[in-house]
C-alpha positions as CSV (number, residue, x, y, z in Angstrom):
1,M,-74.8,-41.9,-58.1
2,T,-72.3,-41.8,-60.8
3,T,-72.1,-37.9,-60.7
4,H,-71.6,-38.0,-56.9
5,S,-68.9,-40.6,-57.2
6,S,-67.0,-38.6,-59.9
7,K,-67.2,-35.4,-57.8
8,A,-65.8,-37.3,-54.8
9,V,-63.0,-38.7,-57.0
10,R,-62.2,-35.2,-58.4
11,K,-62.2,-33.8,-54.8
12,S,-59.9,-36.6,-53.7
13,R,-57.6,-35.9,-56.6
14,T,-57.6,-32.2,-55.9
15,R,-56.6,-32.8,-52.3
16,R,-53.8,-35.1,-53.3
17,S,-52.6,-32.6,-56.0
18,L,-52.6,-29.8,-53.5
19,M,-50.7,-31.9,-51.0
20,A,-48.2,-32.9,-53.6
21,L,-47.7,-29.3,-54.6
22,A,-47.2,-28.3,-51.0
23,I,-44.5,-30.9,-50.5
24,A,-42.9,-30.1,-53.8
25,G,-42.8,-26.4,-52.9
26,A,-41.2,-27.2,-49.5
27,L,-38.6,-29.4,-51.2
28,S,-37.8,-26.6,-53.7
29,A,-37.8,-23.8,-51.0
30,T,-35.6,-25.6,-48.6
31,A,-33.3,-27.3,-51.2
32,L,-33.4,-30.5,-49.1
33,G,-34.4,-32.8,-51.9
34,G,-34.5,-36.5,-50.9
35,A,-33.6,-35.7,-47.3
36,M,-37.2,-34.8,-46.7
37,S,-38.4,-38.4,-47.5
38,G,-39.4,-38.8,-43.8
39,L,-41.7,-35.7,-43.9
40,T,-44.9,-37.5,-43.0
41,A,-43.4,-38.7,-39.8
42,L,-42.6,-35.1,-38.7
43,P,-45.7,-33.1,-37.8
44,A,-43.6,-30.2,-36.5
45,Q,-42.1,-29.7,-40.0
46,A,-45.6,-29.8,-41.5
47,K,-46.6,-26.9,-39.2
48,T,-43.5,-25.0,-40.4
49,M,-44.6,-25.5,-44.0
50,M,-48.1,-24.2,-43.2
51,A,-46.6,-21.0,-41.8
52,A,-45.2,-20.1,-45.3
53,P,-47.3,-17.8,-47.5
54,A,-49.8,-19.9,-49.4
55,Q,-49.3,-17.7,-52.4
56,G,-45.5,-17.9,-52.3
57,F,-43.0,-15.3,-51.3
58,A,-43.6,-12.7,-54.1
59,D,-45.3,-10.1,-51.8
60,L,-42.5,-10.3,-49.3
61,V,-39.8,-10.1,-52.0
62,E,-41.6,-7.1,-53.7
63,K,-41.5,-5.4,-50.3
64,V,-37.8,-5.9,-49.4
65,M,-36.0,-6.2,-52.8
66,P,-35.7,-2.4,-53.4
67,A,-33.5,-2.2,-50.2
68,V,-31.0,-4.8,-51.4
69,V,-28.0,-3.6,-53.4
70,S,-25.1,-4.9,-55.3
71,V,-21.7,-3.8,-54.1
72,E,-18.9,-3.3,-56.7
73,V,-15.4,-2.6,-55.4
74,E,-12.3,-1.3,-57.1
75,L,-9.4,-2.8,-55.2
76,S,-6.3,-1.0,-54.2
77,N,-3.0,-2.9,-54.9
78,A,-4.9,-5.8,-56.3
79,S,-2.9,-8.5,-57.8
80,G,-5.0,-11.6,-58.6
81,P,-7.3,-13.7,-56.5
82,D,-5.6,-12.9,-53.3
83,A,-6.2,-9.2,-53.4
84,H,-8.2,-9.4,-50.2
85,G,-5.4,-11.2,-48.4
86,F,-7.4,-14.4,-47.9
87,M,-4.4,-16.5,-48.7
88,K,-2.9,-15.4,-45.4
89,K,-3.6,-17.6,-42.5
90,L,-7.0,-17.1,-41.0
91,P,-7.4,-17.0,-37.2
92,G,-8.2,-20.4,-35.8
93,L,-7.5,-22.3,-39.1
94,D,-5.0,-24.6,-37.3
95,K,-7.7,-25.5,-34.8
96,L,-10.2,-26.7,-37.4
97,P,-10.8,-30.4,-38.1
98,P,-8.9,-31.8,-41.1
99,E,-11.9,-31.9,-43.3
100,F,-12.6,-28.2,-42.7
101,R,-9.0,-27.2,-43.2
102,K,-9.1,-29.0,-46.6
103,F,-11.8,-26.6,-47.8
104,F,-9.8,-23.6,-46.8
105,K,-6.9,-24.9,-48.9
106,D,-9.1,-26.0,-51.8
107,F,-10.5,-22.5,-52.1
108,G,-7.3,-20.5,-51.9
109,G,-7.2,-20.3,-48.1
110,Q,-10.8,-19.0,-47.7
111,G,-13.0,-20.6,-45.2
112,F,-15.8,-22.9,-46.2
113,G,-15.6,-22.1,-49.8
114,M,-17.2,-18.9,-48.8
115,P,-19.1,-16.1,-50.2
116,R,-15.9,-14.7,-48.6
117,R,-14.1,-16.3,-51.6
118,M,-17.1,-14.8,-53.4
119,P,-15.7,-11.5,-54.6
120,Q,-15.1,-12.1,-58.3
121,F,-11.7,-10.7,-59.1
122,H,-11.4,-9.3,-62.6
123,H,-8.6,-6.7,-63.0
124,G,-8.7,-5.6,-59.4
125,K,-12.5,-5.7,-58.9
126,A,-14.8,-7.5,-56.5
127,V,-18.5,-7.8,-56.1
128,G,-20.8,-8.5,-53.2
129,S,-24.2,-7.6,-51.7
130,G,-25.5,-5.2,-49.1
131,F,-28.7,-3.6,-47.9
132,F,-30.0,-0.1,-46.8
133,I,-30.7,0.3,-43.1
134,S,-31.8,3.9,-43.2
135,P,-33.5,6.3,-45.7
136,D,-30.4,8.5,-45.8
137,G,-28.2,5.8,-47.5
138,Y,-26.4,3.8,-44.8
139,I,-25.6,0.3,-46.1
140,V,-24.6,-2.9,-44.3
141,T,-22.2,-5.4,-46.0
142,N,-19.3,-7.7,-45.1
143,N,-15.9,-6.4,-44.2
144,H,-14.3,-8.9,-46.6
145,V,-16.3,-7.4,-49.5
146,V,-14.8,-3.9,-49.1
147,K,-11.4,-4.7,-47.6
148,N,-8.7,-3.0,-49.6
149,A,-11.3,-0.9,-51.5
150,A,-10.0,2.0,-53.4
151,S,-13.6,2.9,-54.4
152,V,-17.1,1.5,-53.9
153,T,-20.0,1.7,-56.2
154,I,-23.6,0.7,-55.2
155,K,-26.1,-0.5,-57.7
156,T,-29.7,-0.4,-56.6
157,N,-32.5,-2.7,-57.8
158,D,-33.8,0.0,-60.2
159,G,-30.5,-0.1,-62.1
160,K,-29.1,3.2,-60.8
161,T,-25.5,3.4,-59.5
162,W,-24.1,5.5,-56.6
163,K,-20.7,6.1,-55.2
164,A,-20.3,5.1,-51.5
165,R,-17.7,5.5,-48.9
166,V,-16.7,3.1,-46.1
167,I,-17.8,4.5,-42.7
168,G,-16.2,1.7,-40.7
169,T,-15.3,-2.0,-40.6
170,D,-15.1,-4.7,-38.0
171,P,-12.9,-7.6,-39.1
172,K,-13.7,-9.6,-36.0
173,T,-17.3,-10.0,-37.0
174,D,-16.8,-9.4,-40.7
175,L,-19.2,-6.5,-40.9
176,A,-18.8,-3.1,-42.6
177,L,-20.9,0.0,-42.9
178,L,-21.1,2.1,-46.1
179,K,-22.8,5.5,-46.9
180,V,-24.0,6.7,-50.3
181,E,-22.3,9.9,-51.3
182,D,-23.9,12.9,-52.8
183,A,-27.4,11.7,-51.8
184,A,-28.7,15.0,-50.4
185,G,-32.5,15.1,-50.7
186,K,-32.6,11.5,-51.8
187,T,-34.6,8.9,-49.8
188,F,-33.7,5.3,-50.1
189,P,-35.9,2.3,-49.4
190,Y,-34.6,0.5,-46.3
191,V,-35.2,-2.5,-44.1
192,Q,-34.8,-3.1,-40.4
193,F,-33.1,-5.7,-38.2
194,A,-35.5,-8.2,-36.5
195,D,-36.1,-7.6,-32.8
196,K,-36.2,-11.4,-32.0
197,D,-33.8,-14.1,-32.9
198,P,-35.2,-16.7,-35.3
199,R,-35.9,-20.2,-34.1
200,V,-34.4,-23.3,-35.7
201,G,-36.9,-24.3,-38.4
202,D,-38.1,-20.7,-39.2
203,W,-38.3,-19.7,-42.8
204,V,-35.7,-17.4,-44.3
205,V,-35.5,-15.5,-47.6
206,A,-32.0,-14.6,-48.8
207,V,-31.6,-11.8,-51.3
208,G,-28.3,-10.9,-53.0
209,N,-25.9,-10.7,-55.9
210,P,-24.6,-14.3,-56.6
211,F,-21.9,-14.4,-59.2
212,G,-22.7,-10.8,-60.1
213,F,-26.2,-11.6,-61.4
214,G,-27.9,-9.0,-59.2
215,G,-31.2,-9.3,-57.3
216,T,-31.6,-13.0,-56.8
217,V,-33.9,-14.6,-54.2
218,T,-33.6,-18.0,-52.5
219,T,-35.6,-19.5,-49.6
220,G,-35.0,-22.0,-46.9
221,I,-35.0,-22.4,-43.1
222,V,-32.8,-21.7,-40.2
223,S,-30.9,-25.0,-39.8
224,A,-29.0,-24.3,-36.6
225,R,-27.9,-21.5,-34.3
226,G,-24.6,-20.6,-32.6
227,R,-22.4,-22.1,-35.2
228,Q,-18.6,-21.6,-34.8
229,I,-16.6,-22.0,-38.0
230,G,-13.2,-20.5,-37.1
231,A,-13.8,-17.2,-38.9
232,G,-13.2,-15.1,-35.8
233,P,-13.2,-14.9,-32.0
234,Y,-16.9,-14.0,-31.8
235,D,-18.4,-16.6,-34.1
236,D,-22.1,-17.0,-33.5
237,F,-23.5,-17.8,-36.9
238,L,-27.0,-18.8,-38.0
239,Q,-26.8,-21.8,-40.3
240,I,-29.3,-21.6,-43.1
241,D,-30.1,-23.9,-46.0
242,A,-31.4,-21.1,-48.4
243,P,-28.9,-21.4,-51.2
244,I,-26.3,-18.7,-51.1
245,N,-23.2,-18.5,-53.4
246,K,-20.2,-16.4,-54.2
247,G,-21.5,-12.8,-54.4
248,N,-24.2,-13.2,-51.7
249,S,-21.7,-12.0,-49.1
250,G,-23.1,-9.0,-47.2
251,G,-26.7,-9.6,-48.4
252,P,-29.6,-10.0,-46.0
253,A,-31.6,-13.1,-44.8
254,F,-35.2,-12.0,-44.1
255,N,-37.9,-13.5,-41.9
256,L,-41.5,-13.7,-43.1
257,E,-42.1,-10.2,-41.7
258,G,-39.5,-8.7,-44.0
259,K,-37.1,-8.1,-41.1
260,V,-33.4,-8.9,-41.4
261,V,-32.5,-11.9,-39.2
262,G,-28.9,-12.3,-40.6
263,V,-26.2,-11.0,-42.8
264,N,-25.1,-13.8,-45.2
265,T,-21.4,-14.3,-44.9
266,A,-20.0,-17.8,-45.6
267,I,-20.8,-21.1,-47.2
268,F,-19.5,-24.6,-46.5
269,S,-18.9,-26.3,-49.9
270,P,-16.7,-28.9,-51.5
271,S,-17.5,-27.5,-54.9
272,G,-17.5,-23.8,-54.4
273,G,-21.3,-23.7,-55.0
274,S,-24.2,-24.0,-52.6
275,V,-24.8,-27.3,-50.9
276,G,-27.4,-26.0,-48.6
277,I,-25.1,-25.0,-45.7
278,G,-24.7,-21.3,-45.4
279,F,-23.8,-19.0,-42.5
280,A,-25.2,-15.6,-41.5
281,I,-24.3,-13.1,-38.8
282,P,-27.3,-12.9,-36.5
283,A,-29.2,-9.6,-36.4
284,S,-28.7,-9.3,-32.7
285,V,-24.9,-9.2,-33.3
286,A,-25.0,-7.1,-36.4
287,R,-27.3,-4.4,-34.9
288,E,-24.9,-3.6,-32.1
289,I,-21.8,-3.6,-34.3
290,I,-23.4,-1.4,-36.9
291,M,-24.5,1.1,-34.3
292,D,-20.9,1.4,-33.1
293,L,-19.6,1.8,-36.7
294,K,-22.2,4.5,-37.4
295,T,-21.6,6.6,-34.3
296,K,-17.8,6.1,-33.8
297,G,-16.5,4.6,-37.0
298,H,-15.1,1.6,-35.1
299,V,-16.2,-1.0,-32.5
300,T,-15.3,-0.6,-28.9
301,R,-15.3,-3.9,-26.9
302,G,-14.8,-4.6,-23.2
303,W,-11.5,-6.1,-22.1
304,L,-10.2,-8.1,-19.1
305,G,-6.6,-8.6,-20.1
306,V,-6.3,-12.3,-19.5
307,Q,-5.1,-15.2,-21.5
308,I,-7.5,-18.1,-20.9
309,Q,-7.8,-21.8,-21.6
310,K,-10.7,-24.3,-21.8
311,V,-11.5,-26.4,-18.8
312,T,-11.3,-30.0,-20.0
313,R,-12.9,-32.9,-18.2
314,D,-9.6,-33.9,-16.5
315,I,-8.9,-30.3,-15.5
316,A,-12.4,-30.0,-14.1
317,E,-11.8,-33.1,-12.1
318,S,-8.6,-31.7,-10.7
319,L,-10.4,-28.5,-9.7
320,G,-13.3,-30.4,-8.1
321,L,-15.9,-29.2,-10.6
322,D,-18.8,-31.5,-11.4
323,A,-18.5,-30.8,-15.1
324,P,-16.2,-28.9,-17.4
325,H,-17.2,-25.2,-17.6
326,G,-15.6,-21.8,-17.1
327,A,-12.3,-20.5,-18.3
328,I,-9.0,-20.9,-16.6
329,V,-6.6,-17.9,-16.4
330,V,-3.3,-18.8,-17.9
331,K,-1.7,-15.4,-17.8
332,L,-2.5,-11.8,-17.1
333,T,-1.4,-8.6,-18.9
334,K,0.5,-6.3,-16.6
335,D,-1.7,-3.5,-15.2
336,S,-4.8,-5.0,-17.0
337,P,-8.3,-4.6,-15.5
338,A,-8.2,-8.2,-14.3
339,S,-4.8,-7.9,-12.6
340,K,-6.0,-4.7,-10.9
341,A,-9.1,-6.5,-9.7
342,G,-7.1,-9.3,-8.1
343,V,-7.5,-12.0,-10.6
344,K,-4.6,-14.5,-10.4
345,T,-3.1,-17.0,-12.7
346,G,-4.8,-20.3,-12.1
347,D,-8.2,-18.8,-11.2
348,T,-11.1,-20.4,-13.0
349,I,-13.7,-17.8,-14.1
350,L,-17.1,-19.4,-13.6
351,E,-19.5,-16.5,-13.9
352,V,-19.8,-13.0,-15.2
353,N,-22.5,-10.9,-13.5
354,G,-24.1,-14.1,-12.3
355,A,-24.3,-15.7,-15.8
356,K,-22.5,-19.0,-16.1
357,V,-19.4,-19.1,-18.3
358,K,-19.5,-22.1,-20.7
359,G,-16.0,-21.7,-21.9
360,P,-13.3,-19.3,-23.1
361,R,-15.2,-18.1,-26.1
362,D,-18.3,-17.5,-24.0
363,L,-16.2,-15.5,-21.6
364,A,-14.7,-13.4,-24.4
365,V,-18.2,-12.7,-25.8
366,K,-19.6,-11.8,-22.4
367,I,-16.8,-9.4,-21.6
368,A,-16.7,-7.9,-25.1
369,H,-20.4,-6.9,-24.7
370,I,-19.8,-5.0,-21.5
371,K,-19.1,-1.3,-22.0
372,P,-15.6,-0.1,-21.1
373,G,-15.7,1.7,-17.8
374,E,-18.5,-0.4,-16.4
375,E,-18.0,-2.7,-13.4
376,A,-18.6,-6.5,-13.7
377,R,-18.7,-9.2,-11.0
378,L,-16.5,-12.2,-11.7
379,T,-17.0,-15.4,-9.8
380,V,-13.7,-17.3,-9.7
381,L,-12.6,-20.6,-8.3
382,R,-9.3,-20.3,-6.5
383,N,-7.7,-23.2,-4.5
384,G,-11.1,-24.9,-4.2
385,E,-12.9,-21.8,-3.0
386,R,-15.3,-19.5,-4.8
387,K,-14.5,-15.8,-4.7
388,T,-16.4,-12.8,-6.1
389,L,-14.2,-10.1,-7.6
390,T,-15.3,-6.7,-9.0
391,V,-13.5,-5.6,-12.1
392,K,-13.7,-2.3,-14.0
393,I,-13.8,-3.3,-17.7
394,G,-11.2,-1.8,-19.9
395,V,-11.1,-1.0,-23.6
396,M,-9.9,-3.8,-25.8
397,P,-6.5,-2.8,-27.4
398,S,-5.5,-3.7,-30.9
399,D,-4.5,-7.3,-31.7
400,R,-0.9,-6.2,-32.1
401,K,-0.8,-4.7,-28.7
402,I,-2.4,-7.8,-27.1
403,A,0.2,-10.0,-28.8
404,Q,3.0,-7.7,-27.5
405,A,1.5,-7.8,-24.0
406,F,1.5,-11.5,-23.8
407,G,4.8,-12.1,-25.7
408,E,7.4,-13.9,-23.6
409,K,10.4,-16.1,-24.4
410,G,11.7,-18.9,-22.3
411,K,14.8,-21.2,-23.0
412,A,15.3,-24.6,-22.2
413,A,21.2,-33.3,-16.5
414,P,17.8,-34.0,-16.2
415,A,16.0,-35.1,-13.1
416,S,13.3,-37.6,-13.9
417,V,9.5,-37.7,-13.2
418,S,9.4,-41.1,-14.7
419,A,5.7,-42.0,-14.0
420,L,4.7,-39.1,-16.2
421,G,7.3,-39.6,-18.8
422,L,9.2,-36.4,-18.1
423,S,12.9,-35.5,-17.8
424,L,13.4,-32.1,-16.2
425,K,16.0,-29.5,-15.4
426,R,16.0,-26.0,-13.9
427,A,15.1,-23.4,-16.6
428,D,18.1,-21.5,-17.9
429,D,16.6,-18.1,-16.8
430,G,15.6,-19.5,-13.4
431,Q,11.9,-19.1,-14.0
432,G,10.3,-22.6,-13.9
433,V,11.5,-26.1,-14.8
434,A,12.4,-27.0,-18.3
435,I,11.3,-30.2,-20.0
436,V,14.3,-31.9,-21.5
437,A,12.8,-35.1,-22.8
438,V,9.3,-36.7,-23.1
439,K,8.9,-40.5,-23.2
440,P,6.8,-41.6,-26.2
441,D,3.2,-42.7,-25.3
442,S,3.6,-41.4,-21.8
443,P,0.9,-39.3,-20.0
444,A,3.0,-36.2,-20.8
445,A,3.3,-37.1,-24.4
446,R,-0.5,-37.7,-24.7
447,K,-0.9,-34.1,-23.4
448,N,1.4,-32.8,-26.1
449,L,4.1,-31.7,-23.7
450,R,7.4,-31.3,-25.6
451,P,11.1,-30.7,-24.9
452,G,11.7,-27.0,-24.5
453,D,8.4,-26.5,-22.7
454,V,8.8,-24.9,-19.2
455,I,6.7,-25.9,-16.2
456,L,5.9,-22.7,-14.1
457,E,3.4,-24.1,-11.6
458,V,2.3,-27.5,-10.3
459,A,-1.0,-27.6,-8.4
460,G,-0.9,-23.8,-7.9
461,I,2.6,-23.9,-6.5
462,E,5.4,-22.0,-8.3
463,V,8.3,-24.4,-9.1
464,N,11.9,-23.6,-10.0
465,S,13.5,-27.0,-9.6
466,P,12.8,-30.6,-10.6
467,Q,12.6,-31.5,-6.9
468,A,9.9,-28.9,-6.4
469,V,7.9,-30.5,-9.2
470,T,8.2,-33.9,-7.5
471,A,7.2,-32.5,-4.1
472,A,4.1,-30.8,-5.5
473,I,3.0,-34.0,-7.2
474,E,3.5,-36.0,-4.0
475,K,1.5,-33.4,-2.0
476,A,-1.4,-33.7,-4.5
477,A,-1.3,-37.5,-4.4
478,K,-1.4,-37.5,-0.6
479,A,-4.4,-35.2,-0.7
480,G,-6.2,-37.8,-2.8
481,K,-6.1,-35.9,-6.1
482,K,-6.6,-38.0,-9.3
483,A,-4.9,-35.3,-11.4
484,V,-2.7,-32.4,-10.9
485,L,-2.5,-29.1,-12.9
486,F,0.7,-28.0,-14.5
487,L,1.0,-24.5,-15.8
488,V,3.2,-24.8,-18.9
489,R,4.9,-22.2,-21.1
490,S,5.4,-23.2,-24.7
491,A,7.3,-20.5,-26.7
492,D,5.2,-17.4,-26.2
493,A,2.0,-19.0,-24.9
494,Q,0.9,-20.6,-21.6
495,R,-1.6,-23.3,-20.9
496,F,-2.7,-25.6,-18.1
497,V,-2.3,-29.4,-18.4
498,A,-3.9,-31.9,-16.1
499,L,-1.7,-35.0,-15.6
500,P,-2.7,-38.1,-13.7
501,V,-1.4,-38.7,-10.2
502,K,-0.8,-42.1,-8.6
503,K,-2.1,-42.5,-5.1
504,Q,0.6,-42.9,-2.4
505,A,0.6,-46.2,-0.5
506,G,-0.2,-46.1,3.2
């Protein structure tokens, strides 16, 4: 009786110990600490834990570690911690919320405290991570790791060093491809990109070179997908909580099969160290970019030649859409694929090849993934009617050429559109109607209209006098519109603004 009871107690203690170890292991692996206090109420998380190797990750690490390398870079024209040029303004920085902009400033202009800030600058040197993707020595890393590189040295897990050259880079996705030099007859261990995208909650194992320490392993889960952090026009990051730090940039994040699901690129951190929020370029994006770099040395993207704007709720209402989606065309490049296909300013692009367009970024990504020379079907909304246009996708020109194509200057009495808080006059160059004054706290002021802006269209009608603006507004009011679209030029950019319309009496 006593023996049986003590066996039962020991069994019960053993079960409790194993459960405690499992929970402690999960807490350690995911770096979530006290945030997991509600674990028992979440059976789905329990299933995720059970999917992890019971014996730990050692077998997986042993399999993939030889393919992960440290990347050491001698910088050209290096002069201190801004040798990579990160102190320069990043695209989209001005659009980030204040708390995110703070981190860019706190870390020398580098987003999210990044492994992008990660390169350790000592007398013109930087370090990062990378991984072999083929036995003949091709290596994936981040563009910001090798930017301005005078020479690149690869250090493998067995301690050997190799010279490497940069095959190609893609700043828009922050990817780069390297190739080991003088590697004839040598075969390198390599890893492959995963065929399937990971799910939120899947385990990931990050391997890299944090702070120059070399082969370091951390584990966690995929916390979110499709993150946009203002790093570039094609942001589509995986968010992971496997701790990554400065020096992990360019290193791989593996799934439990040893396949690469992401390329570690950035961290969000108030301190410069990991707080469990890291970002990785998904394998589905990296695979395509790397193939272009390998075959052509550069990335070729599809191009429409339009300047586009988000459809806000009030703009959607003015267009008769049930909910905000699509991208409204603000301007077209002369002789661009879009203009040749008949796309017009004011068209709202709703679909590409039958796939719904969520917004401007989604449209840009969809078009970029279409090969130049191929035809695409655009569904556009024009004057309340849907039209299908066939466009032959072009090759995206350089950023400088795009800026030149859209560059335009406009100069800025008054006739009053008092209900909106606007004072207007004919534009000096005869193209549109210039805003002379904006009443504080008026509908126009709340839409950030300013003196010097030029109104080009109202409700799809070109205007060149204050009277034409008034007439177009009255026409929209009589038609029962709650808001009317203004096409406004500010300096060298154009945008649509929806302003409220008062219904006419009678």
